Every structure is written in C-alpha cells, then in structure tokens.
C-alpha positions in Angstrom: 0.0 0.0 0.0 2.8 2.4 0.8 4.3 1.9 -2.7 1.0 2.9 -4.2 0.8 6.0 -2.0 4.4 7.0 -3.1 3.4 6.5 -6.7 0.2 8.5 -6.5 1.6 11.4 -4.4 5.2 11.5 -5.6 6.3 11.9 -2.0 9.3 9.8 -0.9 9.1 6.9 1.6 11.1 8.8 4.2 8.4 11.5 4.4 5.6 9.2 5.4 5.0 8.4 9.1 2.8 5.5 10.1 -0.1 6.0 12.5 -2.7 3.8 14.1 -5.4 5.5 16.2 -8.9 5.4 17.4 -11.2 8.3 16.7 -13.0 10.2 19.5 -16.1 8.3 18.5 -14.4 4.9 18.8 -13.5 4.1 15.1 -10.1 2.5 14.7 -8.2 3.6 11.6 -4.6 3.6 10.4 -2.3 4.6 7.6 0.4 7.2 6.9 0.9 10.9 7.6 2.9 13.1 5.3 5.7 15.2 6.8 7.0 16.7 3.6 7.3 20.5 3.8 4.9 21.1 0.9 1.2 21.5 0.0 0.9 17.9 1.2 2.2 18.5 4.7 -0.1 16.8 7.2 -2.0 14.8 4.5 -3.4 11.5 5.8 -3.3 8.4 3.6 -5.8 6.2 5.4 -5.2 2.5 4.5 -7.5 0.8 7.0 -10.8 1.8 8.6 -12.6 -0.3 11.2 -10.7 -3.4 10.0 -11.4 -2.8 6.3 -8.6 -2.1 3.8 -9.0 1.1 1.7 -6.9 4.0 0.4 -8.2 7.5 1.0 -6.2 10.7 1.0 -7.4 13.4 3.5 -5.8 16.8 3.1 -4.6 19.0 6.0 -3.6 22.6 6.0 -1.1 23.2 3.1 2.3 24.5 4.0 2.3 28.3 3.5 5.5 29.6 1.9 7.2 32.9 1.8 7.0 34.7 -1.6 10.8 35.1 -1.8 13.1 34.6 -4.7 16.7 34.1 -3.9 19.1 36.4 -5.8 22.7 35.4 -6.8 24.1 37.4 -4.0 22.1 35.4 -1.4 19.5 38.2 -0.8 15.8 37.6 -0.9 13.4 39.5 -3.2 9.7 39.5 -2.8 8.2 37.9 -6.0 4.5 37.3 -5.9 3.1 35.3 -8.8 -0.4 36.6 -9.7 -2.4 34.5 -12.1 -4.6 36.2 -14.6 -7.8 34.8 -13.0 -7.1 36.2 -9.5 -10.2 38.2 -8.5 -9.4 39.1 -4.9 -6.1 39.9 -3.1 -6.0 40.5 0.7 -3.8 40.4 3.7 -5.4 38.6 6.7 -4.1 38.4 10.3 -1.7 35.5 11.0 -2.5 34.4 14.5 0.1 32.9 16.8 -1.8 29.8 17.7 -2.6 26.2 17.3 -4.2 25.2 14.0 -7.1 22.8 14.6 -8.2 21.0 11.5 -11.7 19.4 11.4 -12.0 16.7 8.7 -14.6 14.2 7.7 -14.0 10.4 8.1 -16.2 8.5 5.7 -16.8 4.9 4.8 -16.1 3.4 1.3 -19.5 4.6 0.1 -18.7 8.2 1.1 -21.1 8.2 4.0 -19.9 10.5 6.8 -19.0 8.6 9.9 -17.4 11.2 12.1 -15.9 14.7 12.0 -12.5 14.6 13.7 -10.4 17.5 15.0 -6.6 17.2 14.7 -3.4 19.2 14.6 -1.4 19.3 11.5 1.0 16.5 12.3 -1.3 14.3 14.4 -4.3 12.3 12.9 -6.5 13.1 16.0 -6.3 15.8 18.6 -4.1 14.6 21.4 -4.1 15.4 25.1 -0.8 15.2 26.9 0.6 16.1 30.3 2.0 19.2 28.7 -1.0 20.6 26.9 -4.6 19.5 26.7 -5.9 20.9 23.4 -9.0 18.7 23.6 -10.0 20.4 26.9 -9.3 23.9 25.4 -11.3 23.1 22.3 -14.3 21.8 24.4 -14.2 25.1 26.3 -14.2 27.3 23.3 -16.5 25.1 21.2 -19.0 23.4 23.5 -21.4 22.7 20.6 -19.7 21.2 17.5 -22.9 20.8 15.5 -22.4 23.9 13.3 -18.8 22.6 12.4 -20.1 19.1 11.6 -23.0 20.5 9.5 -20.7 22.8 7.5 -18.3 19.9 6.7 -21.1 17.5 5.8 -23.0 20.0 3.6 -20.1 22.0 2.1 -17.8 18.9 1.5 -14.8 20.6 3.1 -12.2 20.3 5.8 -12.1 23.4 8.1 -9.0 24.9 9.7 -9.5 27.0 12.8 -6.9 28.9 14.9 -7.1 28.2 18.6 -5.6 31.3 20.1 -5.4 33.6 23.2 -3.4 33.7 26.4 -4.9 30.4 27.5 -2.9 28.8 24.7 0.4 30.8 25.0 2.9 31.1 22.2 5.2 34.1 21.5 2.6 36.8 20.9 1.0 38.2 24.0 -2.8 38.4 23.6 -5.4 40.0 25.9 -8.1 37.6 24.7 -8.4 34.5 26.9 -9.3 31.9 24.3 -11.0 32.1 20.9 -11.5 29.8 17.8 -11.2 31.6 14.5 -11.9 30.2 11.0 -8.8 30.5 8.8 -9.2 28.1 5.9 -11.5 25.7 4.2 -10.0 23.0 2.0 -12.0 21.3 -0.8 -10.4 18.8 -3.3 -7.0 19.4 -1.6 -7.0 23.2 -2.3 -8.0 26.1 -0.1 -11.3 27.7 -1.2 -11.5 31.3 -2.2 -12.1 34.1 0.3 -15.6 34.5 -1.1 -16.5 30.9 -0.3 -14.7 31.0 3.1 -16.6 34.1 4.1 -19.8 32.5 3.0 -19.2 29.5 5.2 -18.3 31.6 8.2 -21.4 33.7 7.8 -23.7 30.8 7.1 -22.6 28.8 10.2 -21.8 31.6 12.6 -18.0 31.1 12.7 -15.6 33.9 13.8 -13.6 34.7 10.6 -10.0 35.7 10.3 -9.8 39.5 10.1 -8.7 41.2 6.9 -5.9 43.7 7.3 -5.9 45.1 3.8 -7.6 44.5 0.5 -5.1 45.1 -2.3 -5.1 45.4 -6.1 -4.1 42.0 -7.5 -0.9 43.0 -9.4 2.5 41.7 -8.5 4.4 44.9 -8.1 1.8 46.6 -5.9 1.5 43.5 -3.8 5.2 43.3 -3.3 5.2 46.9 -2.1 2.3 46.3 0.3 4.1 43.1 1.6 7.2 45.1 2.5 5.2 47.9 4.0 3.2 45.6 6.2 6.4 43.9 7.3 7.9 47.2 8.4 4.7 48.2 10.3 4.6 44.9 12.2 8.3 45.1 12.9 7.9 48.6 14.3 5.0 47.5 16.6 7.0 44.6 17.9 10.1 46.8 18.5 8.0 49.3 20.4 6.6 46.6 22.7 10.0 46.0 24.2 12.7 43.3 24.1 11.5 39.7 23.6 7.9 40.9 23.5 5.8 40.3 20.4 2.4 41.8 19.6 2.4 40.9 15.9 3.0 37.4 14.5 2.5 38.3 10.9 0.0 38.3 8.0 -1.2 35.9 5.3 -1.5 37.1 1.7 -4.6 35.4 0.2 -4.9 35.4 -3.6 -8.3 34.1 -4.7 -9.8 33.0 -8.0 -13.5 32.4 -8.2 -13.2 29.0 -6.4 -9.7 28.5 -4.9 -7.0 30.4 -3.1 -3.2 30.5 -2.8 -1.5 31.7 0.4 1.8 33.4 1.1 3.0 34.2 4.6 4.3 37.6 5.7 6.1 37.9 9.0 8.1 40.7 10.7 11.8 40.1 9.9 12.7 39.3 13.6 10.3 36.3 13.6 10.6 35.0 10.1 11.2 31.3 9.8 12.9 31.2 6.4 16.6 31.9 6.1 18.1 32.3 2.6 21.8 32.9 3.5 24.1 30.1 4.7 25.3 32.3 7.5 21.9 33.0 9.1 22.1 32.7 12.8 19.8 30.8 15.1 18.1 33.1 17.6 16.1 32.6 20.7 12.8 33.3 18.9 13.6 30.6 16.3 14.2 28.1 19.0 11.0 29.0 20.9 9.0 28.6 17.6 10.5 25.2 17.1 9.6 24.2 20.7 6.0 25.3 20.4 5.7 23.3 17.1 7.1 20.2 18.9 4.7 20.6 21.8 1.7 20.8 19.5 2.9 17.8 17.5 3.0 15.5 20.5 6.7 15.6 21.4 7.4 13.9 24.8 9.4 16.5 26.7 9.5 14.2 29.7 11.6 11.6 27.8 12.9 13.9 25.0 16.4 15.2 24.4 17.7 18.5 23.2 18.9 16.8 20.0 15.2 16.8 18.8 15.3 20.6 18.8 18.4 20.5 16.6 16.5 18.3 14.1 13.5 20.6 14.1 15.7 23.7 13.5 17.7 22.0 10.7 14.6 22.1 8.5 15.2 25.9 8.3 18.9 26.4 9.2 22.2 25.2 8.0 23.2 22.3 10.4 26.5 24.0 11.1 24.7 27.2 12.3 22.4 25.0 14.5 25.5 23.5 16.0 27.1 26.9 16.6 23.9 27.8 18.6 24.1 24.7 20.7 24.6 26.5 24.0 21.7 28.8 23.4 19.5 26.0 22.2 20.3 24.0 25.4 19.5 27.0 27.6 16.2 27.8 25.9 15.2 24.1 25.9 15.9 23.8 29.7 13.8 26.9 30.4 11.0 25.7 28.2 10.9 22.2 29.8 11.2 23.7 33.3 8.2 25.9 32.7 6.2 22.8 31.5 7.2 20.9 34.6 6.4 23.8 36.9 2.9 24.0 35.4 2.4 20.3 35.7 3.2 20.5 39.4 0.9 23.5 39.8 -1.9 21.6 38.1 -1.3 18.8 40.6 -1.6 21.2 43.6 -4.8 22.7 42.2 -6.3 19.3 41.8 -5.2 18.3 45.3 -6.7 21.4 46.8 -10.2 20.5 45.6 -10.9 24.2 45.0 -12.6 25.8 42.0 -9.7 27.2 39.9 -11.9 30.2 39.1 -12.1 31.1 42.8 -8.8 32.9 42.5 -8.6 34.5 46.0 -9.2 31.1 47.8 -6.9 29.3 45.4 -4.1 31.8 45.8 -4.3 31.6 49.6 -4.0 27.8 49.4 -1.1 27.9 47.0 0.8 30.5 49.1 1.5 27.6 51.5 3.5 25.9 48.8 5.4 28.7 47.1 7.6 31.5 48.5 6.3 35.0 48.2 8.6 35.9 45.3 7.1 33.1 43.1 3.4 34.1 43.6 3.4 36.5 40.7 4.4 33.5 38.4 1.8 31.3 40.1 -1.0 33.9 39.5 0.0 34.3 35.8 0.2 30.5 35.3 -3.3 30.0 36.9 -4.7 32.6 34.5 -3.2 30.8 31.5 -4.1 27.3 32.6 -7.6 27.9 33.9 -8.7 31.2 32.6 -9.2 32.5 36.1 
C-alpha cells in the first residue's frame, strides 16, 4: 500500500510516518501521515478503517511559503506570482496559535462517519501532560454541530486557529481563548475568500480578520508586503525586548473558487533563512519548541537533540551546532516551565478548590510557594484555567 501512496503522491518513503489511532467516536483507523514541507504537509493516507482495507487521501492545511526569490548574492526578493484569473487579493491576520483541523472520516461509500479534530502532524487531537488541546477546544467550542454541519454540507475540511493567552505562544494576547476560522479545504485546495466568508457567515464562525484588500498586481502586492512587514516590525520593537504583539499576516490570492496563500512575518520572527550564515536566535528556538509541543513531542523523555533536528529544517546544520549552548538553555527553560505548570496543576487538583475562585486558590497555593514566586503562580493559573 505504501508503494501505491508513493506513486500517487510523488512523496518519498522517508516523508511518510505510520499511525494507528482510534477516533473520539471509537472508530479505529490507520495509515500514513505526510511530513513533507509542501502543500501535502499533514496529509493522511488512510489505509485501514474499522478493520477494512482502503486507500483514501485526506488533506490537512497546506504548507504556507514565503513569496521570496533568492538572488545570486544570497539576498531575498519578494516575488508574488499573480495568475490572470485572480479576483481578490487581501492580507489577513496571522494568529500565533494552534491550528485545529476538522476533517470528515467517511466509509467506502462516502457516508460521513465522524468529524474529527486534529493538529497538522497528528491524525487526531491529542491530550498530553504538557497541553490538553481537547479540553481547550471543548471550552471554546462546546457545541460542534455547526462545524459538523458545515463539513457535511459543504464537503470541506475546516481549519481554525485556537488562540489567546490560554494557549500561549510568542505573541501576548489579551483575549483568553478564541476559535477563528482560517481556511476551508476542498479537493486538496483552499477555497476562495468569497467561499470562506460565506461558510463563516452561514454557520456563525468567527472569521480571520482582513488587514488590507489590495489590487491584484505583482508589483503593488510586493510593495504592500514590505510595507506591512515594516509596520509589524515597528510595533514589535515598540513593545520591548523579547515581547511580540504581531506574528504576521497571510496574503490570500483568490480566484472564483480557490486560493493561494503566502506568509508575511516581521523580519525578527521570520522562519525562512536564505543565506548560509543565518544565525539561530532565541525566537527561532521558541518557535521550534512550540511546534514540537503541538505535534506531541514527549518532553518528559525527550532530548535537546530533537530541537536541533527541528531547526535543521530551516537552518544550516553548522549554524544550528554553533547555537548549541543557546538551544540547550532555551530548551531547559521551556521544559522547566512545562514541569512547573504540571506540578501546579497537581496542587490545584489536590486542593479541591474551584480554579476560578482565585482568592481562595491563591491563599491555598501560598502555602506551597515562596512570596517571590506568587506572581508567576498567578500568571500560570490565569493561563491554565482562565481565572
């Protein structure tokens, strides 16, 4: 079966990872997950469902690339290809969040069996000691019927961003937790903004905000791209060192039916590095760690070498090795924060108190922490429980 998958997709054997899981509704299924950094990233090739052999390809969220063209001197030029049939060009907000993909699991006859949420590199949404995205999703989406109805009727997979300070990344948000529709995928391609907005309006979903509607010509879009980069960079710089208020934007070019995406980030948090001498910074390492967390990495038994592997997808291995001391330090700090939150979660459970009763909980926890750590305790409780 894998040889057939390789032939159909053109993706090499080393890019396919096996999986065998049971859906939230109790349906066992297995197959292969694509890890190639392309439009096929996260695609599932389901080879067995409830004990029956089959072959079905289920798309995820396509990899979004930068619209850069490398020059001979190693510099990067913005080069945005605009097809003649593009009818809408717009920059939308890029949220610093966890992408949650809802997709349909169907039988051989095409009958919908279940709508399943997942992250990009997991076939089902996983809970772990480090982060329970299933619990967060249940909080922000207590009724999944509109999502399931949209997928059944519109024949799409839906990609939402789960964002806010309850799901912390690099950007500091004031919003506790929110679920925002970002993309709809039909026939392995994102649908046009017109169709995406129609789905959001019809089923009552919060839609990703538009920053700017632009004229669909390559030169004008390149200028708008650089201008937005400069504006976002200035806002991040004004926020202070190691503080980010802007994660970036997504340029969405729509035809009547489909869309093509390009990502636009402030230079200090870009993930692409054209030159061989690009240095690995703290922000790059933190980005890699958040990706690993969402993709189910076991930090309890993991090693810092896994971060090196993650970073080498974007950086020259020699540069990653040069940053070994920084990587080790940031890794230790990240894992220590996870372990401290795990212990705090244990203390809260042991107390028997309602986490939303902040005064009572803080009085109880003050018995377990010195005074100079109570500020961290309060901030962590706010993140973990939304208190």
